[in-house]
C-alpha positions in Angstrom: 0.0 0.0 0.0 1.1 3.5 -0.7 -0.1 7.0 0.3 0.9 10.0 -1.8 0.3 13.5 -0.4 0.4 16.6 -2.6 0.1 20.2 -1.3 -2.5 21.7 -3.5 -3.0 25.4 -2.8 -1.4 25.9 0.6 -4.8 25.2 2.2 -5.5 21.7 1.1 -3.6 18.4 0.5 -4.3 15.8 -2.1 -4.4 12.3 -0.8 -4.0 9.2 -3.0 -4.0 5.8 -1.4 -3.2 2.8 -3.5 -3.1 -0.9 -2.6 -2.8 -4.1 -4.6 -5.8 -6.4 -4.4 -4.2 -9.9 -4.7 -7.5 -11.7 -5.0 -8.6 -9.7 -8.1 -5.0 -9.1 -9.3 -5.4 -5.3 -9.7 -4.5 -2.1 -8.1 -7.2 -0.2 -6.2 -7.0 3.5 -5.3 -8.9 6.1 -3.3 -8.4 9.7 -4.2 -9.3 12.3 -1.6 -8.5 15.7 -0.2 -7.6 17.0 3.2 -7.9 20.5 4.8 -6.1 21.7 7.9 -8.2 21.9 11.0 -6.1 24.7 12.4 -2.8 26.4 11.3 -1.1 24.6 8.4 2.0 24.0 10.6 -0.1 21.7 12.8 -0.6 18.2 11.3 -4.3 17.9 12.1 -6.5 17.5 9.1 -9.9 16.6 8.0 -9.7 14.0 5.1 -12.5 13.3 2.7 -12.5 10.4 0.2 -16.3 10.2 -0.3 -18.2 13.5 -0.1 -19.7 14.5 2.4 -18.0 12.1 4.8 -14.8 13.3 6.4 -12.5 11.9 9.1 -9.8 13.2 11.3 -6.2 12.6 10.5 -3.8 13.6 13.3 0.0 13.2 13.2 1.1 12.6 16.7 4.5 11.1 16.3 7.0 12.0 13.6 10.6 11.2 12.6 11.6 14.9 12.6 15.2 14.1 11.5 14.6 12.1 8.3 10.8 12.1 7.9 11.2 8.3 7.6 8.0 7.5 9.5 4.9 9.0 11.1 2.2 7.8 13.4 -1.3 9.0 12.7 -4.6 8.6 14.5 -8.2 9.2 13.4 -10.8 10.9 15.4 -10.7 8.2 18.1 -8.4 5.4 19.4 -10.1 3.1 16.9 -7.9 4.4 14.1 -4.1 4.2 14.0 -1.6 4.1 11.2 2.1 3.8 11.2 3.4 5.1 7.9 7.0 4.8 6.6 8.9 5.8 3.5 10.4 2.4 3.2 8.3 -0.9 3.2 9.9 -2.2 6.4 10.7 -0.3 9.6 13.5 -1.7 11.7 12.1 -3.9 14.5 13.4 -1.5 17.1 11.6 1.6 15.6 8.4 -0.4 15.0 8.4 -1.6 18.6 9.1 1.8 20.0 6.1 3.2 18.0 3.8 0.4 19.0 4.8 0.9 22.7 4.1 4.6 22.4 0.7 4.0 20.9 -0.1 1.4 23.6 0.9 3.9 26.3 -1.6 6.4 24.7 -4.4 3.9 24.9 -4.5 2.5 21.3 -5.5 -1.2 20.9 -2.2 -2.1 19.3 -3.0 -5.9 19.5 -5.4 -5.2 16.7 -2.8 -3.6 14.4 -2.7 -5.1 10.9 0.8 -5.3 9.4 0.7 -4.8 5.6 2.6 -7.4 3.5 4.8 -5.3 1.2 6.1 -8.4 -0.7 5.7 -9.1 -4.3 2.5 -8.0 -6.0 1.9 -11.5 -7.3 -1.7 -12.4 -7.1 -4.0 -15.4 -6.9 -5.0 -15.0 -10.6 -1.4 -15.5 -11.6 -0.8 -12.0 -12.9 
C-alpha cells in the first residue's frame, strides 16, 4: 500500500491511497483531499474520500530528523496508522512506535501489518 500527499494550494492536501488487491489481481486506489483543522503547521487535518464524509487525520509522532515514519490517528483510538517511507521499519523503531501507541491507549493488539512483498496475485498475474 502507498499513500501520496500533494500540497494543492497551501490550504489543502491531495491524498492518493493505493493498494494491490491480490484476490482480483489489480490495483485499487482512493483519491481524496484534506484540509487543515487549524494552522497549516499543525498536522491535524480533515480528510474526505467520499463526499460528504470526512474523518480526522492527526499526526502525533514523527521522525523529525529524516521524515522516515509517522504515526497517525483518526478521530478516536479506533484508528491508528504507522506510515513509513520504506516498506519495512526496523524492528526497534516499530516496537518503539507500538509501545508509544499502547501507552496512549490505542488497541495495538489489533494492528494489521501490511505485507509489502511481491505484487503476485491469486489470478497468476
